[in-house]
PDB file of N, CA, C and O in Angstrom:
ATOM      1  N   MET A   1     -15.279 -59.193  29.299  1.00  0.00           N
ATOM      2  CA  MET A   1     -14.541 -59.326  30.740  1.00  0.00           C
ATOM      3  C   MET A   1     -14.420 -60.644  31.165  1.00  0.00           C
ATOM      4  O   MET A   1     -13.417 -61.243  31.551  1.00  0.00           O
ATOM      5  N   LYS A   2     -15.577 -61.021  31.043  1.00  0.00           N
ATOM      6  CA  LYS A   2     -15.939 -62.380  31.558  1.00  0.00           C
ATOM      7  C   LYS A   2     -14.793 -63.363  30.538  1.00  0.00           C
ATOM      8  O   LYS A   2     -14.118 -64.282  31.002  1.00  0.00           O
ATOM      9  N   ASN A   3     -14.771 -62.905  29.021  1.00  0.00           N
ATOM     10  CA  ASN A   3     -14.149 -64.043  28.275  1.00  0.00           C
ATOM     11  C   ASN A   3     -12.722 -63.795  28.798  1.00  0.00           C
ATOM     12  O   ASN A   3     -11.909 -64.718  28.755  1.00  0.00           O
ATOM     13  N   GLU A   4     -12.338 -62.427  29.357  1.00  0.00           N
ATOM     14  CA  GLU A   4     -10.588 -62.525  29.329  1.00  0.00           C
ATOM     15  C   GLU A   4     -10.296 -63.612  30.251  1.00  0.00           C
ATOM     16  O   GLU A   4      -9.446 -64.445  29.935  1.00  0.00           O
ATOM     17  N   PHE A   5     -11.145 -63.718  31.769  1.00  0.00           N
ATOM     18  CA  PHE A   5     -10.258 -64.429  32.673  1.00  0.00           C
ATOM     19  C   PHE A   5     -10.990 -66.183  32.050  1.00  0.00           C
ATOM     20  O   PHE A   5     -10.492 -67.158  32.612  1.00  0.00           O
ATOM     21  N   HIS A   6     -11.855 -66.410  31.197  1.00  0.00           N
ATOM     22  CA  HIS A   6     -12.357 -67.828  30.851  1.00  0.00           C
ATOM     23  C   HIS A   6     -11.213 -68.477  29.820  1.00  0.00           C
ATOM     24  O   HIS A   6     -11.046 -69.692  29.717  1.00  0.00           O
ATOM     25  N   ASN A   7     -10.537 -67.591  29.155  1.00  0.00           N
ATOM     26  CA  ASN A   7     -10.007 -67.779  27.796  1.00  0.00           C
ATOM     27  C   ASN A   7      -8.486 -68.535  28.727  1.00  0.00           C
ATOM     28  O   ASN A   7      -7.897 -69.580  28.453  1.00  0.00           O
ATOM     29  N   MET A   8      -8.304 -67.896  29.454  1.00  0.00           N
ATOM     30  CA  MET A   8      -7.121 -68.427  30.300  1.00  0.00           C
ATOM     31  C   MET A   8      -6.687 -69.415  30.928  1.00  0.00           C
ATOM     32  O   MET A   8      -7.505 -69.901  31.709  1.00  0.00           O
ATOM     33  N   THR A   9      -5.405 -70.042  30.866  1.00  0.00           N
ATOM     34  CA  THR A   9      -4.994 -71.414  31.270  1.00  0.00           C
ATOM     35  C   THR A   9      -5.168 -70.910  33.059  1.00  0.00           C
ATOM     36  O   THR A   9      -5.495 -69.821  33.531  1.00  0.00           O
ATOM     37  N   ASP A  10      -4.796 -72.198  33.733  1.00  0.00           N
ATOM     38  CA  ASP A  10      -4.687 -72.354  35.531  1.00  0.00           C
ATOM     39  C   ASP A  10      -3.652 -71.677  35.153  1.00  0.00           C
ATOM     40  O   ASP A  10      -4.011 -70.512  34.981  1.00  0.00           O
ATOM     41  N   VAL A  11      -2.401 -71.830  34.905  1.00  0.00           N
ATOM     42  CA  VAL A  11      -1.170 -71.106  34.959  1.00  0.00           C
ATOM     43  C   VAL A  11      -1.490 -69.581  34.900  1.00  0.00           C
ATOM     44  O   VAL A  11      -1.542 -69.050  36.009  1.00  0.00           O
ATOM     45  N   GLU A  12      -1.643 -69.027  34.167  1.00  0.00           N
ATOM     46  CA  GLU A  12      -2.026 -67.829  33.889  1.00  0.00           C
ATOM     47  C   GLU A  12      -2.995 -67.275  34.857  1.00  0.00           C
ATOM     48  O   GLU A  12      -2.647 -66.153  35.223  1.00  0.00           O
ATOM     49  N   LEU A  13      -4.057 -67.672  35.374  1.00  0.00           N
ATOM     50  CA  LEU A  13      -5.204 -67.115  36.211  1.00  0.00           C
ATOM     51  C   LEU A  13      -4.490 -66.972  37.686  1.00  0.00           C
ATOM     52  O   LEU A  13      -4.549 -65.931  38.339  1.00  0.00           O
ATOM     53  N   ALA A  14      -3.737 -68.281  38.166  1.00  0.00           N
ATOM     54  CA  ALA A  14      -2.968 -67.806  39.070  1.00  0.00           C
ATOM     55  C   ALA A  14      -2.221 -66.943  39.357  1.00  0.00           C
ATOM     56  O   ALA A  14      -2.159 -66.418  40.468  1.00  0.00           O
ATOM     57  N   LYS A  15      -1.180 -66.524  37.876  1.00  0.00           N
ATOM     58  CA  LYS A  15      -0.280 -65.554  38.014  1.00  0.00           C
ATOM     59  C   LYS A  15      -0.993 -64.092  38.013  1.00  0.00           C
ATOM     60  O   LYS A  15      -0.484 -63.151  38.623  1.00  0.00           O
ATOM     61  N   LYS A  16      -2.203 -63.968  37.287  1.00  0.00           N
ATOM     62  CA  LYS A  16      -3.160 -62.726  37.527  1.00  0.00           C
ATOM     63  C   LYS A  16      -3.659 -62.512  38.881  1.00  0.00           C
ATOM     64  O   LYS A  16      -3.670 -61.403  39.415  1.00  0.00           O
ATOM     65  N   LEU A  17      -4.021 -63.452  39.360  1.00  0.00           N
ATOM     66  CA  LEU A  17      -4.699 -63.638  40.550  1.00  0.00           C
ATOM     67  C   LEU A  17      -3.527 -62.895  41.601  1.00  0.00           C
ATOM     68  O   LEU A  17      -3.888 -61.919  42.259  1.00  0.00           O
ATOM     69  N   GLN A  18      -2.340 -63.328  41.699  1.00  0.00           N
ATOM     70  CA  GLN A  18      -1.181 -62.845  42.321  1.00  0.00           C
ATOM     71  C   GLN A  18      -0.864 -61.287  42.065  1.00  0.00           C
ATOM     72  O   GLN A  18      -0.655 -60.474  42.965  1.00  0.00           O
ATOM     73  N   ASP A  19      -0.864 -61.035  40.813  1.00  0.00           N
ATOM     74  CA  ASP A  19      -0.773 -59.944  40.233  1.00  0.00           C
ATOM     75  C   ASP A  19      -1.717 -58.549  41.017  1.00  0.00           C
ATOM     76  O   ASP A  19      -1.244 -57.511  41.480  1.00  0.00           O
ATOM     77  N   LEU A  20      -2.938 -58.910  40.964  1.00  0.00           N
ATOM     78  CA  LEU A  20      -3.898 -58.429  40.831  1.00  0.00           C
ATOM     79  C   LEU A  20      -4.098 -58.128  42.955  1.00  0.00           C
ATOM     80  O   LEU A  20      -4.632 -57.165  43.506  1.00  0.00           O
ATOM     81  N   LYS A  21      -3.567 -59.120  43.487  1.00  0.00           N
ATOM     82  CA  LYS A  21      -3.543 -59.014  45.102  1.00  0.00           C
ATOM     83  C   LYS A  21      -2.469 -57.900  45.207  1.00  0.00           C
ATOM     84  O   LYS A  21      -2.552 -56.961  46.000  1.00  0.00           O
ATOM     85  N   SER A  22      -1.386 -58.106  44.276  1.00  0.00           N
ATOM     86  CA  SER A  22      -0.355 -56.991  44.736  1.00  0.00           C
ATOM     87  C   SER A  22      -0.411 -55.517  44.562  1.00  0.00           C
ATOM     88  O   SER A  22       0.053 -54.549  45.163  1.00  0.00           O
ATOM     89  N   GLU A  23      -1.348 -55.761  43.237  1.00  0.00           N
ATOM     90  CA  GLU A  23      -2.088 -54.283  42.903  1.00  0.00           C
ATOM     91  C   GLU A  23      -2.641 -53.909  43.702  1.00  0.00           C
ATOM     92  O   GLU A  23      -2.613 -52.691  43.881  1.00  0.00           O
ATOM     93  N   LEU A  24      -3.382 -54.703  44.541  1.00  0.00           N
ATOM     94  CA  LEU A  24      -4.662 -54.292  45.277  1.00  0.00           C
ATOM     95  C   LEU A  24      -3.770 -53.514  46.703  1.00  0.00           C
ATOM     96  O   LEU A  24      -3.893 -52.366  47.130  1.00  0.00           O
ATOM     97  N   PHE A  25      -3.130 -54.313  47.055  1.00  0.00           N
ATOM     98  CA  PHE A  25      -2.123 -53.671  48.477  1.00  0.00           C
ATOM     99  C   PHE A  25      -1.549 -52.512  48.063  1.00  0.00           C
ATOM    100  O   PHE A  25      -1.424 -51.504  48.758  1.00  0.00           O
ATOM    101  N   ASN A  26      -1.024 -52.713  46.373  1.00  0.00           N
ATOM    102  CA  ASN A  26      -0.675 -50.842  46.346  1.00  0.00           C
ATOM    103  C   ASN A  26      -1.320 -49.817  46.222  1.00  0.00           C
ATOM    104  O   ASN A  26      -0.889 -48.708  46.537  1.00  0.00           O
ATOM    105  N   LEU A  27      -2.843 -50.121  45.576  1.00  0.00           N
ATOM    106  CA  LEU A  27      -3.857 -49.089  45.672  1.00  0.00           C
ATOM    107  C   LEU A  27      -4.103 -48.850  47.143  1.00  0.00           C
ATOM    108  O   LEU A  27      -4.111 -47.682  47.531  1.00  0.00           O
ATOM    109  N   ARG A  28      -4.283 -49.732  47.915  1.00  0.00           N
ATOM    110  CA  ARG A  28      -4.523 -49.254  49.270  1.00  0.00           C
ATOM    111  C   ARG A  28      -3.422 -48.381  49.894  1.00  0.00           C
ATOM    112  O   ARG A  28      -3.653 -47.282  50.400  1.00  0.00           O
ATOM    113  N   PHE A  29      -2.248 -48.932  49.823  1.00  0.00           N
ATOM    114  CA  PHE A  29      -1.351 -48.393  50.136  1.00  0.00           C
ATOM    115  C   PHE A  29      -1.012 -46.548  49.639  1.00  0.00           C
ATOM    116  O   PHE A  29      -0.833 -45.698  50.511  1.00  0.00           O
ATOM    117  N   ARG A  30      -0.984 -46.259  48.351  1.00  0.00           N
ATOM    118  CA  ARG A  30      -1.343 -45.055  47.927  1.00  0.00           C
ATOM    119  C   ARG A  30      -2.620 -44.421  48.793  1.00  0.00           C
ATOM    120  O   ARG A  30      -2.454 -43.379  49.427  1.00  0.00           O
ATOM    121  N   HIS A  31      -3.839 -45.076  48.785  1.00  0.00           N
ATOM    122  CA  HIS A  31      -4.978 -44.194  49.573  1.00  0.00           C
ATOM    123  C   HIS A  31      -4.629 -43.961  50.826  1.00  0.00           C
ATOM    124  O   HIS A  31      -4.781 -42.826  51.279  1.00  0.00           O
ATOM    125  N   ALA A  32      -4.227 -44.744  51.426  1.00  0.00           N
ATOM    126  CA  ALA A  32      -3.666 -44.152  53.092  1.00  0.00           C
ATOM    127  C   ALA A  32      -2.886 -43.535  53.325  1.00  0.00           C
ATOM    128  O   ALA A  32      -2.788 -43.066  54.458  1.00  0.00           O
ATOM    129  N   SER A  33      -1.756 -43.198  52.093  1.00  0.00           N
ATOM    130  CA  SER A  33      -0.793 -41.982  52.501  1.00  0.00           C
ATOM    131  C   SER A  33      -1.642 -40.759  51.494  1.00  0.00           C
ATOM    132  O   SER A  33      -1.010 -39.708  51.388  1.00  0.00           O
ATOM    133  N   GLY A  34      -2.854 -40.802  50.838  1.00  0.00           N
ATOM    134  CA  GLY A  34      -3.262 -39.663  50.333  1.00  0.00           C
ATOM    135  C   GLY A  34      -3.138 -39.391  48.697  1.00  0.00           C
ATOM    136  O   GLY A  34      -3.551 -38.521  47.931  1.00  0.00           O
ATOM    137  N   GLN A  35      -2.358 -40.584  48.577  1.00  0.00           N
ATOM    138  CA  GLN A  35      -1.741 -40.531  47.014  1.00  0.00           C
ATOM    139  C   GLN A  35      -2.412 -40.954  45.651  1.00  0.00           C
ATOM    140  O   GLN A  35      -1.980 -40.905  44.500  1.00  0.00           O
ATOM    141  N   LEU A  36      -3.732 -41.427  46.217  1.00  0.00           N
ATOM    142  CA  LEU A  36      -4.665 -41.970  45.375  1.00  0.00           C
ATOM    143  C   LEU A  36      -5.734 -41.115  44.621  1.00  0.00           C
ATOM    144  O   LEU A  36      -6.693 -40.592  45.188  1.00  0.00           O
ATOM    145  N   GLU A  37      -5.428 -41.014  43.070  1.00  0.00           N
ATOM    146  CA  GLU A  37      -6.282 -40.217  42.015  1.00  0.00           C
ATOM    147  C   GLU A  37      -7.882 -40.647  41.897  1.00  0.00           C
ATOM    148  O   GLU A  37      -8.872 -39.922  41.800  1.00  0.00           O
ATOM    149  N   ASN A  38      -7.786 -41.882  41.934  1.00  0.00           N
ATOM    150  CA  ASN A  38      -9.077 -42.486  41.514  1.00  0.00           C
ATOM    151  C   ASN A  38      -9.472 -43.567  42.370  1.00  0.00           C
ATOM    152  O   ASN A  38      -9.463 -44.662  41.808  1.00  0.00           O
ATOM    153  N   PRO A  39      -9.886 -43.558  43.816  1.00  0.00           N
ATOM    154  CA  PRO A  39     -10.264 -44.504  44.753  1.00  0.00           C
ATOM    155  C   PRO A  39     -11.290 -45.566  44.139  1.00  0.00           C
ATOM    156  O   PRO A  39     -11.494 -46.510  44.903  1.00  0.00           O
ATOM    157  N   VAL A  40     -11.949 -45.616  42.978  1.00  0.00           N
ATOM    158  CA  VAL A  40     -12.972 -46.173  42.216  1.00  0.00           C
ATOM    159  C   VAL A  40     -12.100 -47.761  41.817  1.00  0.00           C
ATOM    160  O   VAL A  40     -12.623 -48.875  41.852  1.00  0.00           O
ATOM    161  N   SER A  41     -10.840 -47.483  41.495  1.00  0.00           N
ATOM    162  CA  SER A  41      -9.910 -48.165  41.240  1.00  0.00           C
ATOM    163  C   SER A  41      -9.492 -49.646  42.007  1.00  0.00           C
ATOM    164  O   SER A  41      -9.107 -50.755  41.638  1.00  0.00           O
ATOM    165  N   ILE A  42      -9.845 -48.894  43.442  1.00  0.00           N
ATOM    166  CA  ILE A  42      -9.857 -50.174  44.425  1.00  0.00           C
ATOM    167  C   ILE A  42     -11.051 -51.312  44.350  1.00  0.00           C
ATOM    168  O   ILE A  42     -10.971 -52.527  44.534  1.00  0.00           O
ATOM    169  N   ARG A  43     -12.038 -50.595  44.057  1.00  0.00           N
ATOM    170  CA  ARG A  43     -13.503 -51.672  43.749  1.00  0.00           C
ATOM    171  C   ARG A  43     -13.226 -52.058  42.500  1.00  0.00           C
ATOM    172  O   ARG A  43     -13.776 -53.118  42.201  1.00  0.00           O
ATOM    173  N   THR A  44     -12.383 -51.438  41.434  1.00  0.00           N
ATOM    174  CA  THR A  44     -12.340 -52.495  40.032  1.00  0.00           C
ATOM    175  C   THR A  44     -11.635 -53.365  40.614  1.00  0.00           C
ATOM    176  O   THR A  44     -12.239 -54.398  40.900  1.00  0.00           O
ATOM    177  N   CYS A  45     -10.036 -53.281  41.028  1.00  0.00           N
ATOM    178  CA  CYS A  45      -9.191 -54.582  41.260  1.00  0.00           C
ATOM    179  C   CYS A  45      -9.798 -55.527  42.041  1.00  0.00           C
ATOM    180  O   CYS A  45      -9.621 -56.720  41.795  1.00  0.00           O
ATOM    181  N   LYS A  46     -10.855 -54.970  43.431  1.00  0.00           N
ATOM    182  CA  LYS A  46     -11.332 -56.008  44.109  1.00  0.00           C
ATOM    183  C   LYS A  46     -12.370 -57.403  43.317  1.00  0.00           C
ATOM    184  O   LYS A  46     -12.753 -58.518  43.673  1.00  0.00           O
ATOM    185  N   ARG A  47     -12.490 -56.624  42.213  1.00  0.00           N
ATOM    186  CA  ARG A  47     -14.144 -57.135  41.426  1.00  0.00           C
ATOM    187  C   ARG A  47     -13.315 -58.295  40.239  1.00  0.00           C
ATOM    188  O   ARG A  47     -13.581 -59.462  39.954  1.00  0.00           O
ATOM    189  N   ASP A  48     -12.421 -57.520  39.833  1.00  0.00           N
ATOM    190  CA  ASP A  48     -11.390 -58.655  39.047  1.00  0.00           C
ATOM    191  C   ASP A  48     -10.947 -59.951  40.007  1.00  0.00           C
ATOM    192  O   ASP A  48     -11.161 -61.119  39.682  1.00  0.00           O
ATOM    193  N   ILE A  49     -10.300 -59.546  41.231  1.00  0.00           N
ATOM    194  CA  ILE A  49      -9.996 -60.676  41.563  1.00  0.00           C
ATOM    195  C   ILE A  49     -10.807 -61.443  42.235  1.00  0.00           C
ATOM    196  O   ILE A  49     -10.295 -62.434  42.756  1.00  0.00           O
ATOM    197  N   ALA A  50     -12.402 -61.199  42.433  1.00  0.00           N
ATOM    198  CA  ALA A  50     -13.507 -61.796  42.654  1.00  0.00           C
ATOM    199  C   ALA A  50     -13.664 -62.655  41.347  1.00  0.00           C
ATOM    200  O   ALA A  50     -13.785 -63.843  41.647  1.00  0.00           O
ATOM    201  N   ARG A  51     -13.690 -62.496  40.382  1.00  0.00           N
ATOM    202  CA  ARG A  51     -13.984 -63.091  38.913  1.00  0.00           C
ATOM    203  C   ARG A  51     -12.917 -63.719  38.992  1.00  0.00           C
ATOM    204  O   ARG A  51     -13.170 -64.884  39.297  1.00  0.00           O
ATOM    205  N   VAL A  52     -11.958 -63.561  38.885  1.00  0.00           N
ATOM    206  CA  VAL A  52     -10.492 -64.869  38.868  1.00  0.00           C
ATOM    207  C   VAL A  52     -10.714 -65.934  39.869  1.00  0.00           C
ATOM    208  O   VAL A  52     -10.346 -67.073  39.584  1.00  0.00           O
ATOM    209  N   ASN A  53     -11.314 -65.679  41.093  1.00  0.00           N
ATOM    210  CA  ASN A  53     -11.405 -66.538  42.182  1.00  0.00           C
ATOM    211  C   ASN A  53     -12.774 -67.549  41.895  1.00  0.00           C
ATOM    212  O   ASN A  53     -12.882 -68.743  42.172  1.00  0.00           O
ATOM    213  N   THR A  54     -13.652 -66.754  41.324  1.00  0.00           N
ATOM    214  CA  THR A  54     -14.703 -67.313  40.458  1.00  0.00           C
ATOM    215  C   THR A  54     -14.635 -68.524  39.282  1.00  0.00           C
ATOM    216  O   THR A  54     -15.228 -69.602  39.270  1.00  0.00           O
ATOM    217  N   GLU A  55     -13.694 -67.952  38.299  1.00  0.00           N
ATOM    218  CA  GLU A  55     -13.311 -68.982  37.642  1.00  0.00           C
ATOM    219  C   GLU A  55     -12.626 -70.391  37.925  1.00  0.00           C
ATOM    220  O   GLU A  55     -12.832 -71.562  37.610  1.00  0.00           O
ATOM    221  N   ILE A  56     -11.544 -69.552  38.814  1.00  0.00           N
ATOM    222  CA  ILE A  56     -10.852 -71.005  39.335  1.00  0.00           C
ATOM    223  C   ILE A  56     -11.964 -71.747  40.312  1.00  0.00           C
ATOM    224  O   ILE A  56     -11.944 -72.954  40.071  1.00  0.00           O
ATOM    225  N   ARG A  57     -12.525 -71.551  40.909  1.00  0.00           N
ATOM    226  CA  ARG A  57     -13.501 -72.104  41.881  1.00  0.00           C
ATOM    227  C   ARG A  57     -14.291 -72.985  40.660  1.00  0.00           C
ATOM    228  O   ARG A  57     -14.143 -74.198  40.808  1.00  0.00           O
ATOM    229  N   ALA A  58     -15.138 -72.573  39.431  1.00  0.00           N
ATOM    230  CA  ALA A  58     -15.706 -73.145  38.460  1.00  0.00           C
ATOM    231  C   ALA A  58     -15.046 -74.383  38.036  1.00  0.00           C
ATOM    232  O   ALA A  58     -15.457 -75.540  38.122  1.00  0.00           O
ATOM    233  N   ARG A  59     -13.530 -73.753  37.384  1.00  0.00           N
ATOM    234  CA  ARG A  59     -12.837 -74.759  36.971  1.00  0.00           C
ATOM    235  C   ARG A  59     -12.651 -76.141  37.832  1.00  0.00           C
ATOM    236  O   ARG A  59     -12.752 -77.263  37.334  1.00  0.00           O
ATOM    237  N   ARG A  60     -12.347 -75.857  39.291  1.00  0.00           N
ATOM    238  CA  ARG A  60     -12.531 -77.011  40.335  1.00  0.00           C
ATOM    239  C   ARG A  60     -13.567 -77.636  40.370  1.00  0.00           C
ATOM    240  O   ARG A  60     -13.537 -78.813  40.731  1.00  0.00           O
ATOM    241  N   ALA A  61     -14.633 -77.089  40.047  1.00  0.00           N
ATOM    242  CA  ALA A  61     -15.991 -77.889  40.166  1.00  0.00           C
ATOM    243  C   ALA A  61     -16.107 -78.708  39.154  1.00  0.00           C
ATOM    244  O   ALA A  61     -16.612 -79.821  39.303  1.00  0.00           O
ATOM    245  N   LYS A  62     -15.648 -78.261  37.963  1.00  0.00           N
ATOM    246  CA  LYS A  62     -16.030 -79.156  36.852  1.00  0.00           C
ATOM    247  C   LYS A  62     -15.250 -80.344  36.537  1.00  0.00           C
ATOM    248  O   LYS A  62     -15.489 -81.129  35.619  1.00  0.00           O
ATOM    249  N   ALA A  63     -13.861 -80.438  37.757  1.00  0.00           N
ATOM    250  CA  ALA A  63     -12.704 -81.429  37.532  1.00  0.00           C
ATOM    251  C   ALA A  63     -13.132 -82.677  38.301  1.00  0.00           C
ATOM    252  O   ALA A  63     -12.405 -83.671  38.318  1.00  0.00           O
TER     253      ALA A  63
END
């Protein structure tokens, strides 16, 4: 999982972060309306967002 984000370019990471935030919004909306079958997917999405942000910050620290 870690290598998945580590091997991405900066542009790909930015796009992935945008996609994950959009997905989290949709998951929260579906959860609030009672249509979400797996609430754990919200936690997974949040953790993926944190992983992407961590990789972005690590690259900025190196530069």
